[in-house]
A tleap script that builds the chain and sets N, CA, C and O, in Angstrom:
source leaprc.protein.ff14SB
mol = sequence {
  NMET THR SER THR LEU VAL ASP GLU ALA THR
  LYS ILE LEU PRO ASP THR GLN VAL LEU VAL
  ASN LEU VAL SER LYS ARG VAL ARG GLN LEU
  THR THR GLY HIE ARG PRO MET VAL ASP VAL
  GLY PRO PHE THR SER THR GLY ASP ILE ALA
  LEU ILE GLU ILE ILE GLN GLY LYS LEU THR
  PRO ASP TYR ASP SER ALA ALA ALA CSER
}
set mol.1.N position { 0.848 -1.177 0.000 }
set mol.1.CA position { 0.000 0.000 0.000 }
set mol.1.C position { 0.892 1.238 0.000 }
set mol.1.O position { 1.948 1.265 0.633 }
set mol.2.N position { 0.453 2.233 -0.706 }
set mol.2.CA position { 1.204 3.475 -0.815 }
set mol.2.C position { 0.958 4.339 0.418 }
set mol.2.O position { -0.184 4.542 0.828 }
set mol.3.N position { 2.044 4.844 1.002 }
set mol.3.CA position { 1.923 5.607 2.247 }
set mol.3.C position { 1.124 6.895 2.060 }
set mol.3.O position { 0.430 7.321 2.983 }
set mol.4.N position { 1.207 7.520 0.891 }
set mol.4.CA position { 0.431 8.741 0.671 }
set mol.4.C position { -1.069 8.444 0.653 }
set mol.4.O position { -1.872 9.246 1.130 }
set mol.5.N position { -1.440 7.285 0.099 }
set mol.5.CA position { -2.854 6.896 0.102 }
set mol.5.C position { -3.329 6.602 1.523 }
set mol.5.O position { -4.450 6.950 1.893 }
set mol.6.N position { -2.472 5.961 2.313 }
set mol.6.CA position { -2.815 5.680 3.714 }
set mol.6.C position { -3.022 6.992 4.463 }
set mol.6.O position { -3.982 7.128 5.222 }
set mol.7.N position { -2.133 7.954 4.256 }
set mol.7.CA position { -2.269 9.258 4.920 }
set mol.7.C position { -3.572 9.956 4.532 }
set mol.7.O position { -4.263 10.508 5.389 }
set mol.8.N position { -3.901 9.931 3.253 }
set mol.8.CA position { -5.140 10.568 2.793 }
set mol.8.C position { -6.365 9.856 3.355 }
set mol.8.O position { -7.324 10.507 3.770 }
set mol.9.N position { -6.340 8.524 3.370 }
set mol.9.CA position { -7.471 7.758 3.898 }
set mol.9.C position { -7.636 7.980 5.398 }
set mol.9.O position { -8.756 7.967 5.909 }
set mol.10.N position { -6.531 8.183 6.101 }
set mol.10.CA position { -6.586 8.439 7.538 }
set mol.10.C position { -7.280 9.768 7.823 }
set mol.10.O position { -7.894 9.932 8.878 }
set mol.11.N position { -7.189 10.706 6.904 }
set mol.11.CA position { -7.902 11.974 7.068 }
set mol.11.C position { -9.414 11.765 6.938 }
set mol.11.O position { -10.198 12.486 7.555 }
set mol.12.N position { -9.817 10.780 6.138 }
set mol.12.CA position { -11.236 10.471 5.959 }
set mol.12.C position { -11.753 9.639 7.130 }
set mol.12.O position { -12.810 9.927 7.691 }
set mol.13.N position { -10.994 8.606 7.492 }
set mol.13.CA position { -11.347 7.715 8.609 }
set mol.13.C position { -10.222 7.749 9.636 }
set mol.13.O position { -9.288 6.953 9.536 }
set mol.14.N position { -10.279 8.633 10.608 }
set mol.14.CA position { -9.177 8.754 11.560 }
set mol.14.C position { -9.038 7.560 12.519 }
set mol.14.O position { -7.966 7.361 13.091 }
set mol.15.N position { -10.080 6.778 12.699 }
set mol.15.CA position { -10.000 5.594 13.557 }
set mol.15.C position { -9.264 4.489 12.804 }
set mol.15.O position { -9.801 3.892 11.871 }
set mol.16.N position { -8.037 4.229 13.220 }
set mol.16.CA position { -7.179 3.279 12.514 }
set mol.16.C position { -7.782 1.887 12.453 }
set mol.16.O position { -7.665 1.211 11.431 }
set mol.17.N position { -8.417 1.453 13.511 }
set mol.17.CA position { -9.007 0.116 13.549 }
set mol.17.C position { -10.119 -0.016 12.505 }
set mol.17.O position { -10.207 -1.034 11.819 }
set mol.18.N position { -10.954 0.991 12.385 }
set mol.18.CA position { -12.030 0.976 11.388 }
set mol.18.C position { -11.428 0.976 9.986 }
set mol.18.O position { -11.882 0.239 9.111 }
set mol.19.N position { -10.412 1.797 9.779 }
set mol.19.CA position { -9.758 1.873 8.467 }
set mol.19.C position { -9.154 0.532 8.080 }
set mol.19.O position { -9.354 0.064 6.959 }
set mol.20.N position { -8.427 -0.085 8.982 }
set mol.20.CA position { -7.789 -1.374 8.701 }
set mol.20.C position { -8.833 -2.441 8.408 }
set mol.20.O position { -8.673 -3.219 7.468 }
set mol.21.N position { -9.893 -2.489 9.195 }
set mol.21.CA position { -10.934 -3.493 8.979 }
set mol.21.C position { -11.654 -3.287 7.653 }
set mol.21.O position { -11.959 -4.254 6.956 }
set mol.22.N position { -11.925 -2.039 7.303 }
set mol.22.CA position { -12.613 -1.739 6.048 }
set mol.22.C position { -11.740 -2.100 4.845 }
set mol.22.O position { -12.221 -2.700 3.884 }
set mol.23.N position { -10.460 -1.734 4.900 }
set mol.23.CA position { -9.545 -2.068 3.803 }
set mol.23.C position { -9.395 -3.580 3.694 }
set mol.23.O position { -9.404 -4.126 2.590 }
set mol.24.N position { -9.259 -4.256 4.821 }
set mol.24.CA position { -9.097 -5.708 4.817 }
set mol.24.C position { -10.301 -6.411 4.194 }
set mol.24.O position { -10.145 -7.318 3.376 }
set mol.25.N position { -11.491 -5.989 4.581 }
set mol.25.CA position { -12.705 -6.587 4.032 }
set mol.25.C position { -12.806 -6.350 2.526 }
set mol.25.O position { -13.174 -7.252 1.773 }
set mol.26.N position { -12.478 -5.134 2.092 }
set mol.26.CA position { -12.564 -4.809 0.668 }
set mol.26.C position { -11.507 -5.555 -0.143 }
set mol.26.O position { -11.776 -5.977 -1.267 }
set mol.27.N position { -10.307 -5.720 0.418 }
set mol.27.CA position { -9.254 -6.483 -0.271 }
set mol.27.C position { -9.710 -7.919 -0.484 }
set mol.27.O position { -9.487 -8.488 -1.552 }
set mol.28.N position { -10.347 -8.507 0.520 }
set mol.28.CA position { -10.875 -9.877 0.363 }
set mol.28.C position { -11.907 -9.921 -0.755 }
set mol.28.O position { -11.914 -10.852 -1.561 }
set mol.29.N position { -12.777 -8.921 -0.807 }
set mol.29.CA position { -13.787 -8.878 -1.871 }
set mol.29.C position { -13.131 -8.768 -3.252 }
set mol.29.O position { -13.523 -9.464 -4.188 }
set mol.30.N position { -12.147 -7.903 -3.368 }
set mol.30.CA position { -11.475 -7.702 -4.651 }
set mol.30.C position { -10.731 -8.956 -5.098 }
set mol.30.O position { -10.720 -9.274 -6.287 }
set mol.31.N position { -10.112 -9.667 -4.167 }
set mol.31.CA position { -9.361 -10.868 -4.541 }
set mol.31.C position { -10.284 -12.026 -4.906 }
set mol.31.O position { -9.862 -12.980 -5.560 }
set mol.32.N position { -11.542 -11.943 -4.484 }
set mol.32.CA position { -12.486 -13.003 -4.859 }
set mol.32.C position { -13.291 -12.662 -6.102 }
set mol.32.O position { -14.214 -13.389 -6.468 }
set mol.33.N position { -12.937 -11.541 -6.761 }
set mol.33.CA position { -13.561 -11.252 -8.039 }
set mol.33.C position { -14.425 -10.021 -8.139 }
set mol.33.O position { -14.874 -9.688 -9.236 }
set mol.34.N position { -14.682 -9.321 -7.032 }
set mol.34.CA position { -15.461 -8.087 -7.120 }
set mol.34.C position { -14.680 -7.062 -7.938 }
set mol.34.O position { -13.450 -7.030 -7.910 }
set mol.35.N position { -15.409 -6.240 -8.654 }
set mol.35.CA position { -14.771 -5.219 -9.491 }
set mol.35.C position { -14.524 -3.943 -8.693 }
set mol.35.O position { -15.313 -3.599 -7.813 }
set mol.36.N position { -13.438 -3.243 -8.994 }
set mol.36.CA position { -13.177 -1.958 -8.329 }
set mol.36.C position { -14.264 -0.934 -8.658 }
set mol.36.O position { -14.826 -0.940 -9.753 }
set mol.37.N position { -14.546 -0.066 -7.703 }
set mol.37.CA position { -15.536 0.994 -7.893 }
set mol.37.C position { -14.893 2.268 -8.425 }
set mol.37.O position { -15.566 3.288 -8.575 }
set mol.38.N position { -13.594 2.214 -8.711 }
set mol.38.CA position { -12.852 3.355 -9.234 }
set mol.38.C position { -12.018 2.901 -10.423 }
set mol.38.O position { -11.731 1.713 -10.574 }
set mol.39.N position { -11.632 3.848 -11.262 }
set mol.39.CA position { -10.756 3.529 -12.379 }
set mol.39.C position { -9.326 3.411 -11.870 }
set mol.39.O position { -8.819 4.323 -11.217 }
set mol.40.N position { -8.676 2.288 -12.166 }
set mol.40.CA position { -7.307 2.054 -11.719 }
set mol.40.C position { -6.492 1.453 -12.853 }
set mol.40.O position { -7.035 0.932 -13.828 }
set mol.41.N position { -5.193 1.537 -12.704 }
set mol.41.CA position { -4.297 0.946 -13.687 }
set mol.41.C position { -4.204 -0.553 -13.506 }
set mol.41.O position { -4.694 -1.089 -12.512 }
set mol.42.N position { -3.584 -1.238 -14.449 }
set mol.42.CA position { -3.521 -2.694 -14.407 }
set mol.42.C position { -2.665 -3.259 -13.271 }
set mol.42.O position { -2.848 -4.412 -12.881 }
set mol.43.N position { -1.747 -2.476 -12.745 }
set mol.43.CA position { -0.852 -3.000 -11.711 }
set mol.43.C position { -1.103 -2.394 -10.341 }
set mol.43.O position { -0.238 -2.468 -9.469 }
set mol.44.N position { -2.267 -1.796 -10.136 }
set mol.44.CA position { -2.617 -1.214 -8.842 }
set mol.44.C position { -2.969 -2.334 -7.874 }
set mol.44.O position { -3.767 -3.214 -8.198 }
set mol.45.N position { -2.369 -2.300 -6.678 }
set mol.45.CA position { -2.621 -3.357 -5.698 }
set mol.45.C position { -4.043 -3.251 -5.156 }
set mol.45.O position { -4.661 -2.187 -5.198 }
set mol.46.N position { -4.545 -4.361 -4.651 }
set mol.46.CA position { -5.901 -4.364 -4.091 }
set mol.46.C position { -5.993 -3.447 -2.872 }
set mol.46.O position { -7.032 -2.828 -2.639 }
set mol.47.N position { -4.925 -3.357 -2.101 }
set mol.47.CA position { -4.916 -2.448 -0.957 }
set mol.47.C position { -5.032 -1.002 -1.388 }
set mol.47.O position { -5.763 -0.219 -0.782 }
set mol.48.N position { -4.299 -0.647 -2.450 }
set mol.48.CA position { -4.378 0.718 -2.967 }
set mol.48.C position { -5.762 1.005 -3.550 }
set mol.48.O position { -6.281 2.111 -3.401 }
set mol.49.N position { -6.352 0.024 -4.203 }
set mol.49.CA position { -7.708 0.203 -4.752 }
set mol.49.C position { -8.683 0.503 -3.618 }
set mol.49.O position { -9.498 1.419 -3.728 }
set mol.50.N position { -8.604 -0.257 -2.536 }
set mol.50.CA position { -9.495 -0.036 -1.394 }
set mol.50.C position { -9.293 1.354 -0.809 }
set mol.50.O position { -10.264 2.034 -0.477 }
set mol.51.N position { -8.039 1.783 -0.681 }
set mol.51.CA position { -7.764 3.118 -0.143 }
set mol.51.C position { -8.295 4.214 -1.068 }
set mol.51.O position { -8.854 5.204 -0.595 }
set mol.52.N position { -8.126 4.046 -2.366 }
set mol.52.CA position { -8.641 5.032 -3.327 }
set mol.52.C position { -10.162 5.106 -3.244 }
set mol.52.O position { -10.739 6.191 -3.320 }
set mol.53.N position { -10.809 3.956 -3.088 }
set mol.53.CA position { -12.270 3.939 -2.950 }
set mol.53.C position { -12.705 4.703 -1.705 }
set mol.53.O position { -13.716 5.404 -1.736 }
set mol.54.N position { -11.963 4.579 -0.618 }
set mol.54.CA position { -12.280 5.311 0.613 }
set mol.54.C position { -12.072 6.805 0.399 }
set mol.54.O position { -12.922 7.614 0.772 }
set mol.55.N position { -10.948 7.167 -0.199 }
set mol.55.CA position { -10.625 8.573 -0.425 }
set mol.55.C position { -11.669 9.238 -1.316 }
set mol.55.O position { -12.044 10.386 -1.080 }
set mol.56.N position { -12.137 8.529 -2.330 }
set mol.56.CA position { -13.129 9.092 -3.251 }
set mol.56.C position { -14.556 8.989 -2.723 }
set mol.56.O position { -15.492 9.407 -3.404 }
set mol.57.N position { -14.738 8.445 -1.533 }
set mol.57.CA position { -16.062 8.381 -0.920 }
set mol.57.C position { -16.948 7.265 -1.442 }
set mol.57.O position { -18.151 7.262 -1.180 }
set mol.58.N position { -16.384 6.327 -2.167 }
set mol.58.CA position { -17.170 5.222 -2.722 }
set mol.58.C position { -17.257 4.040 -1.761 }
set mol.58.O position { -18.075 3.140 -1.952 }
set mol.59.N position { -16.419 4.043 -0.736 }
set mol.59.CA position { -16.396 2.968 0.244 }
set mol.59.C position { -16.411 3.598 1.628 }
set mol.59.O position { -15.498 4.337 1.996 }
set mol.60.N position { -17.456 3.297 2.391 }
set mol.60.CA position { -17.589 3.853 3.734 }
set mol.60.C position { -17.950 2.728 4.695 }
set mol.60.O position { -18.534 1.724 4.287 }
set mol.61.N position { -17.605 2.890 5.964 }
set mol.61.CA position { -17.983 1.865 6.940 }
set mol.61.C position { -19.489 1.847 7.155 }
set mol.61.O position { -20.143 2.889 7.125 }
set mol.62.N position { -20.025 0.670 7.369 }
set mol.62.CA position { -21.449 0.505 7.625 }
set mol.62.C position { -21.629 0.247 9.108 }
set mol.62.O position { -21.638 -0.902 9.550 }
set mol.63.N position { -21.773 1.313 9.874 }
set mol.63.CA position { -21.876 1.187 11.319 }
set mol.63.C position { -23.172 0.522 11.741 }
set mol.63.O position { -23.207 -0.127 12.787 }
set mol.64.N position { -24.249 0.663 10.957 }
set mol.64.CA position { -25.539 0.081 11.321 }
set mol.64.C position { -25.483 -1.444 11.374 }
set mol.64.O position { -26.001 -2.049 12.312 }
set mol.65.N position { -24.858 -2.070 10.374 }
set mol.65.CA position { -24.805 -3.534 10.358 }
set mol.65.C position { -23.855 -4.042 11.442 }
set mol.65.O position { -24.043 -5.151 11.943 }
set mol.66.N position { -22.845 -3.265 11.814 }
set mol.66.CA position { -21.926 -3.676 12.865 }
set mol.66.C position { -22.639 -3.671 14.219 }
set mol.66.O position { -22.382 -4.530 15.062 }
set mol.67.N position { -23.528 -2.708 14.423 }
set mol.67.CA position { -24.268 -2.631 15.681 }
set mol.67.C position { -25.308 -3.739 15.784 }
set mol.67.O position { -25.664 -4.158 16.885 }
set mol.68.N position { -25.793 -4.213 14.646 }
set mol.68.CA position { -26.818 -5.242 14.652 }
set mol.68.C position { -26.242 -6.624 14.961 }
set mol.68.O position { -26.982 -7.530 15.345 }
set mol.69.N position { -24.926 -6.793 14.796 }
set mol.69.CA position { -24.295 -8.095 15.020 }
set mol.69.C position { -24.156 -8.415 16.484 }
set mol.69.O position { -23.644 -9.477 16.837 }
savepdb mol mol.pdb
quit
C-alpha cells in the first residue's frame, strides 16, 4: 500500500481500527472477483484500490450492520 494513500485515507477515517478493517474486508472482496468501484491501472494493488475507494467516498464503513451483530 502506498503511504500517501494511507495518509489521505486516515484523514477520511481517523480511527485506525475501522480503516484497517474496512480495507481488509474490501481487499478480500477484490481478490475473490469483485470489481473496483474506481478507475485504476492494471498493476494497482488491491490495498491501494481499497484506499482510493475510501478517499473518493465510494467505500464507507457501515456502522448500522456492525451494531446489529
